[in-house]
C-alpha positions in Angstrom: 0.0 0.0 0.0 1.1 3.6 -0.5 1.9 5.1 2.9 3.1 8.4 1.4 -0.5 9.5 1.0 -1.0 9.6 4.8 -0.3 12.9 6.5 -1.1 11.9 10.1 -0.2 8.2 10.1 3.1 6.4 9.9 3.0 2.8 8.6 5.8 0.3 8.6 6.0 -3.4 7.9 8.2 -5.6 10.1 8.2 -9.5 9.7 4.6 -9.7 8.6 3.5 -7.1 11.1 2.1 -3.7 10.1 2.7 -1.0 12.7 0.2 1.8 12.3 1.2 4.9 14.3 -1.0 8.1 14.7 1.4 11.0 14.2 -0.2 14.3 15.1 2.0 15.3 18.1 1.2 19.0 18.0 -2.5 18.1 18.8 -1.7 15.1 21.1 -3.0 12.8 18.3 -6.4 14.4 18.4 -8.9 12.9 16.0 -9.6 15.4 13.3 -11.7 14.3 10.3 -8.5 13.8 8.3 -7.0 11.5 11.0 -10.2 9.5 11.1 -10.3 9.1 7.3 -6.7 8.0 7.2 -7.2 5.4 9.9 -10.2 4.0 8.1 -8.3 3.9 4.8 -5.3 2.1 6.4 -7.4 -0.6 8.1 -9.2 -1.2 4.8 -6.0 -1.5 2.8 -3.7 -3.5 5.1 -5.7 -6.7 5.1 -5.5 -6.7 1.3 -1.7 -7.4 1.6 -1.3 -11.2 2.0 2.2 -10.6 3.5 0.7 -9.0 6.6 -0.6 -11.3 9.3 -1.1 -8.9 12.2 -1.4 -5.2 13.0 -0.1 -3.1 15.9 -1.9 0.1 16.4 -0.3 2.8 18.5 0.2 6.5 19.0 3.8 6.3 20.1 5.4 6.6 23.5 4.0 10.0 24.6 0.2 9.5 24.1 -2.2 7.4 22.2 -4.8 10.0 21.4 -6.3 12.9 23.4 -9.6 12.0 21.7 -12.0 14.2 19.7 -10.6 17.3 18.1 -12.7 19.7 20.2 -12.3 22.6 17.7 -13.9 20.5 15.1 -16.6 19.2 17.4 -17.5 22.7 18.5 -18.4 23.7 14.9 -21.2 21.1 14.7 -24.9 21.7 15.2 -27.6 19.0 15.6 -28.7 19.6 12.0 -25.2 19.1 10.5 -23.6 16.4 12.6 -24.5 13.3 10.7 -21.5 13.0 8.4 -19.0 13.6 11.3 -20.7 11.1 13.5 -20.8 8.5 10.7 -17.1 9.1 10.1 -16.2 8.2 13.7 -18.2 5.0 13.6 -16.9 4.1 10.2 -13.4 4.3 11.7 -14.4 2.3 14.8 -15.8 -0.4 12.6 -12.8 -0.5 10.3 -10.7 -1.6 13.3 -13.3 -3.7 15.1 -14.1 -5.7 12.0 -10.6 -5.8 10.5 -10.1 -9.4 9.6 -6.5 -9.4 10.9 -5.7 -9.4 14.6 -5.2 -5.9 15.9 -3.0 -5.3 19.0 -3.1 -1.9 20.6 0.1 -0.4 22.2 -1.0 2.5 24.4 2.0 4.6 25.4 0.2 7.5 27.0 -3.3 9.0 27.5 -6.2 7.4 25.5 -9.2 9.6 26.2 -12.7 9.8 24.9 -12.5 9.0 21.1 -8.9 7.9 21.7 -10.2 5.4 24.3 -12.8 4.2 21.9 -10.2 3.4 19.3 -8.3 1.2 21.8 -11.6 -0.5 22.7 -12.0 -1.6 19.0 -8.7 -3.5 19.0 -8.5 -7.2 19.9 -6.4 -6.7 23.0 -4.4 -4.0 24.6 -0.9 -3.5 26.2 0.0 -0.3 28.0 3.0 1.6 29.3 3.1 2.9 32.9 2.4 6.3 31.5 -0.9 5.3 29.9 -4.2 6.7 31.1 -7.7 5.7 30.0 -11.0 7.5 30.2 -14.3 7.7 28.5 -14.9 11.4 29.0 -17.9 11.8 26.7 -20.3 12.2 29.6 -18.5 15.4 30.7 -19.2 16.8 27.2 -22.9 15.9 27.3 -22.2 13.1 24.8 -23.3 9.5 25.1 -20.4 7.0 25.2 -19.9 3.7 23.5 -20.8 0.8 25.8 -20.5 -2.0 23.3 -18.0 -3.6 22.9 -16.8 -2.1 26.2 -19.1 -4.2 28.4 -18.0 -7.4 26.5 -14.4 -6.7 27.5 -14.8 -5.6 31.2 -18.3 -6.6 32.1 -21.5 -4.5 32.4 -20.9 -3.2 35.9 -17.4 -1.9 35.2 -18.5 -0.5 31.9 -21.3 1.5 33.6 -18.9 2.8 36.2 -16.4 3.9 33.5 -18.9 5.6 31.3 -21.1 7.2 33.9 -18.3 8.6 36.1 -16.0 9.8 33.3 -13.1 8.9 35.6 -9.6 8.6 34.4 -7.9 5.2 35.0 -4.2 4.7 35.2 -2.6 1.7 33.5 -2.6 -0.4 36.6 -6.3 0.1 37.2 -7.0 -0.6 33.5 -5.2 -3.9 33.9 -7.0 -4.7 37.1 -10.4 -4.3 35.5 -9.4 -6.4 32.5 -9.2 -3.7 29.8 -5.4 -4.0 29.5 -3.6 -7.3 29.3 -0.2 -6.2 30.5 1.7 -3.0 31.6 5.3 -2.4 30.6 7.8 0.4 31.3 7.3 3.2 28.8 10.5 2.6 26.8 9.9 -1.2 26.7 6.2 -1.2 25.5 6.7 -1.2 21.7 9.5 -3.8 22.0 7.3 -6.2 23.9 4.3 -5.7 21.7 6.3 -6.2 18.5 7.7 -9.4 19.9 4.2 -10.7 20.7 2.9 -9.6 17.2 5.9 -11.1 15.4 5.4 -14.4 17.1 1.6 -14.3 16.3 2.4 -13.4 12.7 4.3 -16.7 12.3 1.1 -18.6 12.5 -1.1 -19.5 9.5 -2.7 -16.2 8.3 -6.1 -17.7 7.4 -6.2 -19.5 10.8 -5.6 -16.2 12.5 -8.4 -14.6 10.5 -10.9 -17.5 11.2 -10.0 -17.5 14.9 -10.7 -13.8 15.3 -14.0 -14.2 13.4 -14.9 -17.1 15.6 -14.3 -15.1 18.8 -16.8 -12.4 17.5 -19.4 -14.9 16.3 -19.5 -16.9 19.6 -20.7 -13.9 21.6 -24.2 -14.2 20.0 -24.6 -17.9 20.0 -26.1 -20.4 22.4 -23.6 -23.0 23.8 -24.8 -25.8 21.5 -24.4 -23.6 18.4 -21.0 -22.4 19.6 -19.8 -26.0 20.0 -21.0 -27.0 16.5 -19.3 -23.9 14.9 -16.0 -24.7 16.7 -16.2 -28.4 15.7 -16.8 -27.5 12.0 -14.0 -24.9 12.0 -11.5 -27.3 13.7 -12.4 -30.0 11.1 -11.7 -27.5 8.4 -8.1 -27.2 9.4 -7.0 -30.5 10.9 -5.3 -32.6 8.3 -4.4 -29.7 6.0 -1.0 -29.4 4.5 -0.2 -26.5 6.8 -1.3 -28.5 9.8 0.9 -31.4 8.7 3.9 -29.2 8.1 3.7 -27.6 11.5 3.2 -30.9 13.3 6.2 -32.4 11.5 8.3 -29.3 12.5 7.3 -29.7 16.1 8.0 -33.4 16.2 11.4 -32.8 14.7 12.1 -30.2 17.3 11.0 -32.6 20.1 13.1 -35.3 18.6 16.2 -33.1 18.6 15.6 -32.1 22.2 15.7 -35.7 23.3 19.0 -36.4 21.7 
């Protein structure tokens, strides 16, 4: 894909991993219409590259995103807000429904719309400097509760959205929003290592597993078991499956000698 067309995003490819970095430091990575459009375009284009198996989404080590560009929001009236609102949700959906796994690396504050972007990723890692808050309620805006409640539970989601409180990285891990917290200068290194290891796996299997995790949320237990049985049967015995088993058996054999 052509990354030169992006003004507010930096995109690099490293060992089958695409690293997407919001780069608007003068505005603390605030989400202007241009930033939203570029994020949507990037997450639409990256899965088309068969050489990419996973995506890391970050804002760098200083901040993830301060959220809505308030100067842009202030211009809106009830009668002319539809396109801007649709733009936000188009961006959210481009991440949430991206077929490839999306790992979020949060180096600093992720507030309001910035927090919402982290919510759309498959899972999140944070630095000790990271902060999280859904501040929409303080601006007389309604927040996004879904998929938040699916991640941290309904009670926690209500607390977070109705109080507008800012959570530090340790609290975010405690409530299950963040998987792990690292020192600031080690965050991206750890996340890239995780992403590179993930990207070694079969690409289509990664895609199917992500799709499965989303599908199961709306199924009864019997239907979930049938879907999982069918999907497992689709992969077991494949050439890729045989090759990986052979490689593992060879490794185990060498370790015994």
